[in-house]
N, C-alpha and C positions, 0 to 999 in steps of 0.2 A: 384302459380300454382303447384309448387313442393309440398308444404304442402297440398294443396287441393287433390292432387292425393293420399295422404296417409290417407285421411279422412276415418274413419270407426266407427262403433258403439262403439268399445272399447276405441278409443283414441280421441273421438270427443271433449271432454272438453280441452284436451291438445293442440290439433291442432288448434282448433278455437281460443284459447287464443293467440297462436303464430301468427296466421294470423291477429288478431285484433291489435297487436302491431304496424303493418304497418300503421294503420289508426289512432292510438292514438298519432302519431307524429304531430308536428305543421306544418300543410300544408295550402297553399293558398286554397281558395274556389274552383277555377277552377281546381287546381291540384287534390284536393280530389275528386271532381265530376268525373273527367276523370278516376281516379283510381277506383272509385266505378263502373262506367259504364263498364270498362274493366273486373273487377272482376265478375260482374253480368253476363257478356258475358261468362266468363269461367265456372261459375256455371251452366248456362243453357246448355252449350255444354256438360258438363260432366253428368249432370242429365238425359238428353234425351238419352245418350248412356249407362247409368248405372241405369235403373229404380229402381233397388233394393235399391239404396242409396237415392232415392228422398226424403223420409222423413227427412234425415239428412241434405241435401242441403237446404231444406225449413227451417229446424230448425236454420241453420246458417244465412239464409236471415232474419229471424225474429230478430236475434241478431243485424244485421246490421240496420234493420228498427228501432229498439229501440234506436239506437245511432244516426243514420244519416237520418232517414225518406226517404227511398228509394222506397216507393210503386209506385210512378209515374214512376220511371225508370223500375220497374218490369212490370208495365202495358204496357209500350211502347215495351218492349222486347217480351212480349207474343204476341202482335199484329204482330211484325215483324216475329217471328218464324212461325206464321201460314202461311206465304207465301210459305212455303215448300210443301204445299198441292195442289198447282196448278196442275191440271190434264193435262197431255200431253200424246199423243200417241207415242209409239216407234215402229219403224219398225225393226223387228228382222229377216225378211226373208233372207237377204243376209249376215247374221253374220257367221263367221267362228266358229268352235267348241270352240276355246279359248275365242273368243269374247262373245259367248253365256254363257260360264262359268263365265266369268268376270261379265256379266250382272246379272247372277244368284246371285253371291256374293253381287253385288251392291244392288240388290233388297232386299235381306235379311238384309243388313245393314240398308237400308232405313226403313224397317219394324221395326227394333229395335228402330231407331231414332224417328219414328212417335209414336210408343207405349210409349216410354219414355216421349215425349212431352205431350201426353194426361194424363199420370199419374202425371206428374209434375205440370201441371196447376190445376189438381184435388186436389193435395196436397196443393198447394198454396191457393186455395179456402177454403179447409177444415181448414186452419190455418188463415183465414181472411186476406189474403195478396192480393187477387184480389176480385173484386165484382161479385155478381151473374150474372150480365149482361155479363160478360166475359165468363162464363160457358155456359150461354144460347146461346150466339152468336156462340161459338164453336160447340155446339150440333146442332144448326141450320145449320151451315156451313157444318158439316159432313153429315147431312141428305140430304142437297141439293146436295152434291157431290155423295152421294150413288144414289140418284134418276137420276142424270145426266150422271152417268157412265155406259157405255155399258159393262156389266160384261163379255161378250164373247170376246170382243176385249181388255179389260183392266182388266183381272181377278186379276192381281197382285195389281194394284191400288185399285180395289174394295175391295180386301181383306185387304189392308193396312188401308183404310178408315173405314172399318167395325171393325177392331181391335181397331182402335183409339176410335171410338164412344163407343165401349163396354168397353174399359179400363176407359174412362172418366166417364161413367155412374156408373160403379162398384166402382170406387175410391170415388165418391161424393155421392153415393146413400143415405147413412145414414143422411147426412147433408141436401140433397135436400128434403128428405122425411119429415124432420122437418118443412120445410117452405111450404109444400103442393105443390111441383113442379107438373106441369101437365103431369104426366106420361101417362095418358090415351091417349092423342093425340099422344105422342111419340110412344106408343105401336101400335096404329092404323097405323101410317106411316110405321113403320118397318114391321108390319104384312102384309101390302100391297105390300111392296117390296118382302117379302118372298113368298107371293101367286103368284106374277107374275114373279118370278125369273126363268131364263132359263139357268143359268150357272152351274158350277160344283156342284155336290151333297155336297161336303165337305163345300162349302160356304153356300149352302142352310141350311145345319145343323147348321152352326155358326149363321145364321139369326134367326133360330128357337131357339137356345140356348139363344140368346139375348132376344127374345120375351118372353121366359119362365122366364128369370131372372126379366124382368120388371114386369111381372105378379106377381111374389113373392113380389116385392116392394109394388105394389098397394094393 
């Protein structure tokens, strides 16, 4: 973890080599497996909070995959991380000013977390470390969440989900275009949400931006 915290584009080769030294020791299968699971947990946690470094975390996971075949562990982790998107209503009416501020900070941290998740799984797909079905299921999940979310009561949740699907589409667009992903239906669904949207104008503009981005891909 200490070495992983120092990972950057300039020192990637040096840091990754040092980390791999831990895995090149003679370990029992169970011990190695537990160590890999723990390390993958750490990479996911760091990647979702530092989206700018996602490509480098994925690059390191590819090194681990070449040596230890960890794709199944990554797939399980992706499924587990999606649980963070469970929609829940929060009552803010009786909050103190400090509690409201703390909630504001928490919401913004959650936004970074979810954006990082969307970019990270997009980078994993771009590098052939997760299957297309994983991306499709996440897009479908985000779309279902947008359709089920009352934007007036859950504007923060709605925005978080919108940011996620936008980030995922933008991260994977070039690769999905090659396989003729059905962007027409996706555009139709998002455009319907845009037309019927009754929430804040800034969110409506974000919906419009996403519609226009998809049109450019098509």
